[in-house]
C-alpha positions as CSV (number, residue, x, y, z in Angstrom):
1,M,-12.1,15.4,15.0
2,N,-8.8,16.1,15.0
3,P,-6.2,14.2,12.3
4,A,-4.2,12.6,14.7
5,R,-7.7,10.3,15.5
6,R,-9.4,10.6,12.2
7,D,-6.4,9.3,9.9
8,P,-5.6,6.4,11.7
9,M,-9.3,5.3,12.1
10,L,-9.9,5.6,8.5
11,V,-7.4,3.6,7.6
12,L,-8.0,1.1,10.0
13,A,-12.0,1.1,8.9
14,A,-10.7,0.3,5.4
15,C,-8.7,-2.5,6.7
16,I,-11.8,-3.9,8.1
17,V,-14.1,-3.3,5.5
18,A,-11.7,-4.6,2.6
19,L,-11.0,-7.9,4.8
20,G,-14.4,-8.3,5.6
21,S,-15.7,-7.9,2.0
22,V,-13.2,-11.0,0.6
23,L,-14.1,-12.7,3.9
24,I,-17.8,-12.5,3.3
25,A,-17.4,-13.0,-0.6
26,Q,-15.4,-16.3,0.2
27,F,-17.8,-18.0,3.1
28,G,-21.0,-16.1,2.5
29,F,-21.2,-16.3,-1.5
30,G,-19.0,-19.3,-1.9
31,L,-16.3,-17.3,-4.3
32,R,-13.0,-19.3,-3.7
33,P,-9.8,-17.4,-4.1
34,C,-6.9,-18.0,-5.8
35,H,-3.5,-18.1,-4.4
36,L,-2.9,-14.5,-5.4
37,C,-6.1,-13.7,-3.9
38,T,-5.3,-14.9,-0.7
39,L,-1.7,-13.3,-0.9
40,Q,-3.4,-10.2,-1.3
41,R,-5.0,-10.1,2.2
42,L,-1.8,-9.9,3.9
43,P,-0.8,-6.2,3.4
44,W,-4.1,-5.6,4.6
45,G,-3.9,-7.4,7.5
46,A,-0.2,-6.0,8.2
47,A,-1.8,-2.5,8.2
48,L,-4.5,-3.2,10.4
49,P,-2.3,-3.6,13.8
50,F,-0.3,-0.3,12.5
51,A,-3.4,1.5,12.2
52,L,-4.8,0.1,15.5
53,L,-1.4,1.2,17.5
54,A,-1.8,4.7,15.7
55,L,-5.2,5.5,17.8
56,V,-3.7,4.9,21.2
57,E,-3.7,8.1,22.6
58,R,-0.3,8.0,24.3
59,V,1.4,7.5,21.1
60,D,3.6,10.2,20.3
61,A,3.0,12.2,16.8
62,R,6.5,10.6,15.4
63,F,5.7,7.3,16.1
64,R,2.4,7.8,14.9
65,A,3.9,8.9,11.9
66,L,6.1,6.1,11.6
67,L,3.1,3.6,12.1
68,L,1.0,5.5,9.3
69,A,4.3,5.1,7.1
70,L,4.2,1.6,7.8
71,C,0.6,1.7,6.6
72,A,1.4,3.3,3.4
73,V,4.1,0.9,2.5
74,A,2.1,-2.0,3.5
75,F,-0.8,-0.8,0.5
76,L,2.2,-0.4,-1.3
77,V,3.0,-3.9,-1.4
78,G,-0.8,-4.4,-2.0
79,A,-0.8,-2.4,-4.9
80,G,2.2,-4.4,-6.6
81,L,0.6,-7.8,-5.6
82,A,-2.7,-6.6,-7.2
83,F,-1.0,-5.0,-10.3
84,Y,0.9,-8.7,-11.0
85,H,-2.6,-10.4,-10.3
86,V,-4.3,-8.2,-12.7
87,G,-1.5,-8.6,-15.0
88,V,-2.2,-12.5,-14.6
89,E,-5.8,-12.1,-15.2
90,H,-5.1,-10.1,-18.5
91,R,-2.7,-12.9,-19.5
92,W,0.1,-10.2,-19.7
93,W,2.3,-12.4,-18.0
94,E,2.3,-16.0,-16.8
95,S,1.8,-17.0,-13.1
96,S,2.7,-20.5,-11.5
97,C,-0.8,-20.9,-10.5
98,S,-2.7,-19.7,-13.9
99,G,-4.8,-22.6,-15.9
100,G,-6.4,-25.7,-14.6
101,G,-3.4,-27.9,-14.4
102,G,-4.2,-30.5,-17.2
103,L,-5.9,-33.7,-16.9
104,A,-4.8,-36.7,-15.1
105,N,-3.1,-39.4,-17.1
106,S,-3.6,-42.3,-14.9
107,A,-6.1,-44.1,-12.7
108,S,-3.4,-43.4,-9.6
109,S,-2.8,-39.4,-10.9
110,L,-6.7,-39.3,-10.5
111,L,-7.2,-40.8,-7.4
112,A,-4.6,-38.7,-6.0
113,R,-6.4,-35.5,-7.0
114,L,-9.6,-36.6,-6.1
115,Q,-8.4,-37.4,-2.8
116,S,-6.5,-34.3,-2.3
117,G,-9.9,-31.9,-2.0
118,P,-11.3,-29.3,-4.6
119,A,-8.7,-28.3,-7.3
120,A,-7.3,-24.9,-6.6
121,V,-8.5,-22.0,-8.3
122,P,-6.4,-20.5,-11.0
123,C,-5.1,-17.2,-10.9
124,D,-6.0,-16.3,-14.5
125,S,-9.8,-16.5,-14.2
126,V,-12.1,-13.7,-12.6
127,S,-14.5,-15.2,-10.3
128,F,-16.3,-11.9,-9.8
129,A,-16.4,-8.6,-11.4
130,L,-18.3,-5.2,-10.5
131,F,-18.3,-2.8,-13.4
132,G,-15.9,-4.4,-15.5
133,L,-13.0,-4.5,-12.5
134,S,-12.3,-7.9,-10.7
135,F,-11.2,-8.0,-7.2
136,A,-7.5,-7.5,-7.8
137,A,-8.3,-4.7,-9.8
138,M,-10.5,-3.0,-7.1
139,N,-7.4,-3.9,-4.7
140,L,-5.3,-2.1,-6.9
141,I,-7.1,0.8,-7.0
142,A,-8.2,1.1,-3.2
143,S,-4.2,0.0,-2.5
144,L,-3.1,2.9,-4.3
145,V,-5.6,5.5,-2.8
146,L,-4.8,4.4,0.8
147,A,-1.2,4.5,0.2
148,G,-1.1,7.9,-0.8
149,F,-3.7,8.8,2.3
150,A,-1.7,7.1,4.7
151,A,1.6,8.6,3.3
152,R,-0.3,12.2,3.5
153,A,-1.3,11.1,7.0
154,A,2.2,10.0,8.1
155,R,3.7,13.3,6.8
156,R,0.7,15.5,8.9
157,A,1.4,13.6,11.9
158,W,5.3,14.3,11.1
159,S,4.8,17.8,11.2
160,E,2.7,17.9,14.3
161,A,5.7,16.4,16.3
């Protein structure tokens, strides 16, 4: 398979696997995401249509290079979000979504919390880890690897033009 088809296909497959994994974890296994976890899905969702467009056969090599470069940028943004989240998990810095939010100090505030639904998951708690890596840490690694891959694929597509 030539790189013009293989590279965007691999980026697209990575996006589908990553988004599919977190959705299965959330809806299949009941792992509720925190606010930062939800934000980290956005770069993957942004890269997906760029990779899909890069697969169109009538797209010229320079436009394909631009689309792959946009994927690389999306993955770099994702790596930045993931790095920030890892820092919150390790308490290197604080986030507005850290901690449990304290106790209700009156009956009316308790009633308001009960009516608002389940409490938000704090960003500084790790709900799942594999080999000592949280989802945020795994996302950081995957985003950096894919940013490098997409950048190299963009350079290759540009040189084909």
